[in-house]
C-alpha positions as CSV (number, residue, x, y, z in Angstrom):
1,M,1.1,0.9,15.6
2,A,2.2,4.2,14.1
3,V,3.2,7.3,15.9
4,L,3.0,10.4,13.7
5,S,4.9,13.5,14.5
6,R,3.4,15.5,11.6
7,I,0.5,15.0,9.3
8,P,1.8,13.9,5.9
9,K,1.4,16.4,3.0
10,T,-1.1,15.6,0.3
11,L,-0.2,12.8,-2.1
12,T,-2.1,14.2,-5.0
13,R,0.7,16.5,-6.3
14,T,1.4,16.7,-10.0
15,T,4.8,16.0,-11.5
16,S,7.0,19.1,-12.2
17,S,10.6,19.5,-12.9
18,I,12.6,20.2,-9.8
19,K,16.3,20.7,-9.4
20,P,17.5,17.7,-7.5
21,L,20.2,17.4,-4.8
22,S,22.9,16.2,-7.2
23,S,24.3,19.6,-8.2
24,Y,24.5,20.7,-4.5
25,I,26.0,17.5,-3.3
26,S,28.5,17.3,-6.0
27,R,29.5,20.9,-5.5
28,S,29.9,20.6,-1.8
29,F,31.4,17.1,-1.6
30,S,33.5,16.6,-4.7
31,S,35.9,13.6,-4.7
32,T,38.9,15.9,-4.8
33,T,38.0,17.4,-1.4
34,L,37.0,14.3,0.5
35,N,40.0,12.6,1.9
36,S,38.5,10.9,5.0
37,E,35.3,10.7,7.0
38,T,36.7,13.3,9.4
39,D,37.3,15.7,6.5
40,L,33.6,15.8,5.7
41,K,32.4,19.2,6.9
42,V,28.9,20.6,6.9
43,P,28.9,23.2,4.1
44,S,28.4,26.8,4.8
45,F,25.0,26.9,3.0
46,L,23.5,24.9,5.9
47,S,23.9,27.8,8.3
48,R,20.6,28.7,9.9
49,N,21.4,32.4,9.0
50,S,21.9,31.6,5.3
51,P,19.1,32.3,2.8
52,P,17.3,29.3,1.3
53,L,19.0,27.9,-1.8
54,R,15.8,27.9,-3.8
55,Q,12.0,27.8,-3.5
56,E,10.3,24.5,-3.9
57,P,7.6,24.4,-6.6
58,K,4.1,24.1,-5.3
59,D,3.3,21.2,-7.5
60,R,5.8,18.3,-7.3
61,N,5.9,14.7,-6.3
62,V,6.4,13.7,-2.7
63,Q,9.9,13.5,-1.2
64,W,10.1,10.9,1.5
65,V,12.8,9.1,3.5
66,F,12.6,5.6,4.8
67,L,14.6,4.7,8.0
68,G,14.9,1.4,9.7
69,C,17.4,-1.3,10.8
70,P,19.1,-3.3,8.0
71,G,16.8,-6.1,6.9
72,V,13.6,-4.5,8.4
73,G,12.0,-4.2,4.9
74,K,12.6,-0.6,3.9
75,G,13.2,-1.7,0.3
76,T,10.1,-3.8,0.1
77,Y,7.7,-1.1,1.3
78,A,9.5,1.8,-0.3
79,S,9.4,-0.1,-3.7
80,R,5.7,-0.7,-3.3
81,L,5.0,2.9,-2.5
82,S,7.2,4.0,-5.4
83,S,5.1,2.0,-7.8
84,L,1.9,3.2,-6.2
85,L,2.8,6.9,-6.4
86,G,4.9,6.8,-9.6
87,I,8.1,8.2,-8.1
88,P,11.6,6.8,-8.0
89,H,12.8,4.6,-5.2
90,I,16.5,5.2,-4.5
91,A,18.1,2.7,-2.2
92,T,21.6,3.4,-1.1
93,G,22.1,-0.3,-0.4
94,D,21.3,-1.1,-4.1
95,L,23.8,1.6,-5.1
96,V,26.5,0.0,-3.0
97,R,25.7,-3.5,-4.3
98,E,25.9,-2.2,-7.9
99,E,29.2,-0.6,-7.2
100,L,30.4,-3.9,-5.6
101,N,29.6,-5.8,-8.7
102,S,31.3,-3.3,-10.9
103,S,35.0,-2.7,-11.7
104,G,34.8,0.8,-10.3
105,T,37.5,2.3,-8.1
106,L,35.4,1.8,-4.9
107,S,34.6,-1.9,-5.4
108,S,37.5,-3.5,-3.5
109,Q,37.2,-0.9,-0.6
110,L,33.4,-1.6,-0.4
111,K,33.9,-5.4,-0.3
112,E,36.1,-5.1,2.8
113,I,33.7,-2.8,4.6
114,V,30.5,-4.8,3.8
115,N,32.0,-8.2,4.7
116,Q,33.1,-6.8,8.1
117,G,29.5,-5.6,8.7
118,K,30.7,-1.9,9.0
119,L,28.7,1.1,7.7
120,V,29.9,2.7,4.5
121,S,31.4,6.1,5.1
122,D,29.5,9.4,4.4
123,E,31.6,10.4,1.5
124,I,31.2,7.1,-0.4
125,I,27.4,7.1,0.0
126,I,27.2,10.8,-1.0
127,S,29.3,10.1,-4.1
128,L,27.1,7.1,-5.2
129,L,23.9,9.0,-4.4
130,S,25.0,12.1,-6.4
131,K,25.7,9.9,-9.4
132,R,22.3,8.3,-9.2
133,L,20.5,11.7,-8.8
134,E,22.3,13.1,-11.8
135,A,21.1,10.1,-13.9
136,G,17.5,10.7,-12.7
137,E,17.7,14.4,-13.5
138,A,18.7,13.5,-17.0
139,K,15.6,11.3,-17.3
140,G,13.3,14.0,-15.9
141,E,12.5,12.3,-12.6
142,S,10.5,14.3,-10.0
143,G,10.2,13.4,-6.3
144,F,11.8,10.4,-4.5
145,I,11.7,7.9,-1.8
146,L,15.1,7.6,-0.3
147,D,15.9,4.2,1.3
148,G,19.0,4.1,3.6
149,F,19.8,7.8,3.4
150,P,20.3,9.7,5.6
151,R,21.8,7.6,8.4
152,T,23.8,10.3,10.2
153,I,23.1,13.7,11.5
154,R,25.5,15.1,9.0
155,Q,23.7,13.5,6.1
156,A,20.3,14.7,7.5
157,E,21.6,18.2,7.7
158,I,22.9,18.1,4.1
159,L,19.5,16.8,2.9
160,E,17.5,19.4,4.8
161,G,19.8,22.1,3.5
162,V,19.1,21.3,-0.2
163,T,15.6,20.1,-0.4
164,D,12.3,19.8,1.6
165,V,11.7,16.3,2.8
166,D,8.0,15.9,3.4
167,L,8.0,12.8,5.6
168,V,10.4,10.4,7.3
169,V,9.0,6.9,7.8
170,N,10.8,4.9,10.5
171,L,10.1,1.2,10.3
172,K,10.5,-0.8,13.4
173,L,10.6,-4.6,14.1
174,R,11.5,-6.5,17.3
175,E,15.1,-7.6,17.2
176,E,14.5,-11.3,17.5
177,A,12.2,-11.2,14.4
178,L,14.7,-9.0,12.6
179,L,17.6,-11.4,13.2
180,A,15.6,-14.4,12.0
181,K,14.4,-12.5,8.9
182,C,18.0,-11.5,8.0
183,L,19.4,-15.0,8.4
184,G,16.5,-16.4,6.3
185,R,17.2,-14.2,3.3
186,R,18.1,-15.9,0.0
187,I,18.8,-14.6,-3.5
188,C,18.5,-16.5,-6.8
189,S,21.9,-16.3,-8.4
190,Q,20.3,-16.5,-11.9
191,C,17.3,-14.1,-11.9
192,G,18.3,-12.0,-8.8
193,G,14.9,-12.6,-7.1
194,N,14.8,-12.1,-3.3
195,Y,13.2,-14.8,-1.1
196,N,13.1,-15.8,2.6
197,I,13.1,-19.3,4.0
198,A,12.4,-18.2,7.6
199,C,9.0,-18.8,9.2
200,I,8.8,-16.4,12.1
201,D,6.2,-17.1,14.8
202,I,6.8,-15.2,18.0
203,K,4.2,-15.5,20.7
204,G,3.0,-12.4,22.4
205,E,4.1,-11.9,26.0
206,N,4.5,-9.1,28.7
207,G,2.1,-6.9,26.8
208,K,3.9,-7.3,23.5
209,P,1.8,-8.6,20.6
210,G,2.8,-11.7,18.8
211,I,4.4,-11.5,15.3
212,Y,3.9,-13.9,12.5
213,M,5.8,-13.6,9.2
214,A,5.4,-16.4,6.7
215,P,8.2,-17.5,4.5
216,L,8.6,-16.1,1.0
217,P,9.3,-19.2,-1.0
218,A,11.2,-19.2,-4.3
219,P,9.6,-20.7,-7.4
220,P,10.8,-24.3,-8.2
221,Q,13.1,-23.1,-11.0
222,C,15.0,-20.8,-8.6
223,V,15.3,-23.3,-5.7
224,P,18.6,-24.9,-6.9
225,N,20.1,-21.4,-7.5
226,L,19.4,-19.9,-4.0
227,I,22.4,-18.3,-2.3
228,Q,22.9,-16.4,0.9
229,R,24.5,-13.0,1.0
230,A,28.1,-13.2,2.4
231,D,27.2,-10.7,5.1
232,D,24.0,-12.5,6.3
233,T,25.7,-14.4,9.2
234,E,24.6,-14.1,12.8
235,E,27.8,-12.4,13.9
236,V,27.7,-9.8,11.1
237,V,24.0,-9.1,11.4
238,K,24.2,-8.5,15.1
239,E,27.2,-6.2,14.7
240,R,25.3,-4.3,11.9
241,L,22.3,-3.9,14.1
242,R,24.4,-2.7,17.0
243,I,26.1,0.0,14.9
244,Y,22.8,1.0,13.4
245,N,21.1,1.4,16.7
246,E,24.0,3.6,18.0
247,T,23.9,5.9,15.0
248,S,20.2,6.0,14.2
249,R,18.9,7.5,17.5
250,P,20.2,11.0,16.8
251,V,18.8,10.9,13.2
252,E,15.4,9.9,14.5
253,E,15.5,12.7,17.1
254,F,16.5,15.1,14.4
255,Y,13.4,14.4,12.3
256,R,11.2,14.1,15.4
257,N,12.3,17.7,16.3
258,H,11.4,18.8,12.8
259,R,8.0,17.1,13.2
260,K,8.5,14.9,10.1
261,L,8.9,11.5,11.8
262,L,6.3,8.7,11.4
263,E,7.3,5.7,13.6
264,F,5.7,2.5,12.3
265,E,5.9,-0.8,14.2
266,L,5.6,-3.6,11.7
267,P,2.8,-6.0,13.0
268,G,3.9,-8.9,10.9
269,G,4.6,-9.7,7.2
270,I,3.5,-7.8,4.1
271,P,-0.2,-9.0,4.3
272,E,-0.5,-7.6,7.8
273,A,1.7,-4.5,7.5
274,W,0.9,-3.1,4.1
275,P,-2.7,-2.1,4.7
276,K,-1.8,-0.6,8.0
277,L,1.1,1.4,6.5
278,L,-1.2,2.8,3.9
279,E,-3.6,3.9,6.6
280,A,-0.8,5.6,8.5
281,L,0.2,7.5,5.4
282,N,-3.4,8.6,4.8
283,L,-3.6,6.9,1.4
284,D,-7.1,6.2,0.1
285,H,-8.7,2.9,1.1
286,K,-8.9,1.7,-2.5
287,D,-5.1,1.8,-2.7
288,K,-4.9,-1.0,-0.1
289,H,-5.9,-3.5,-2.7
290,I,-2.7,-2.9,-4.6
291,A,-0.7,-5.6,-3.3
292,A,-0.2,-7.8,-0.7
293,A,1.2,-10.2,-3.2
């Protein structure tokens, strides 16, 4: 079931060069001025009385945001829509993992944060996102689907202050299904493929519909190499969900007030949810055949 706070803008825009967020984020939140999370201030250009930074071009690719609890499937659906619409999918979770696997200055700090199930601070996320946007700008990218950003009011205000987000898709899944899904995640240590060993079959009761999510098995060559993420333990997942639920409500309300929020309750796995999500986004019926694989 989807609840739409604003009709999505047309998806038939043509690509044009737009100035991305990177220059504004870098200018306002340089590493030399960010000493702690409490030091992060909303910049003066976000004042309601300030003139707009720039005019958005009439023809550009869509600029969407995906919200949702960790493990709900933001990356899966954002990636599919990215391929369908021909726009970059930028996942802050991926940016964090790339930094974790690097020898960068933030690597050891991030390892401690992630293993404890805590949320990464605003300044670290903004620094990583700024670097990614600058790389996209150099390649001529237009439009985006942001996955995992913004997750605080401060971040949402920054984003609204520098660009026009068209639509915010908030994916929802019952917590018992979400917990089972997170604990079933597996990664192939050789090819990096993502799989899931959980078979989720929750019966409907008290007016709530049932949910069935089939496992996503690994191919035979990957089975011996499957590993579980260090932070995919029941204790860490529950703490991550608790923190997210506390911080997400103000962000959801922020976008609801801006009439940009689409709340989409996942009815099951990809075969069940993908066609319904395309309907909620007003995508053509023929697009539904792209992929439930």
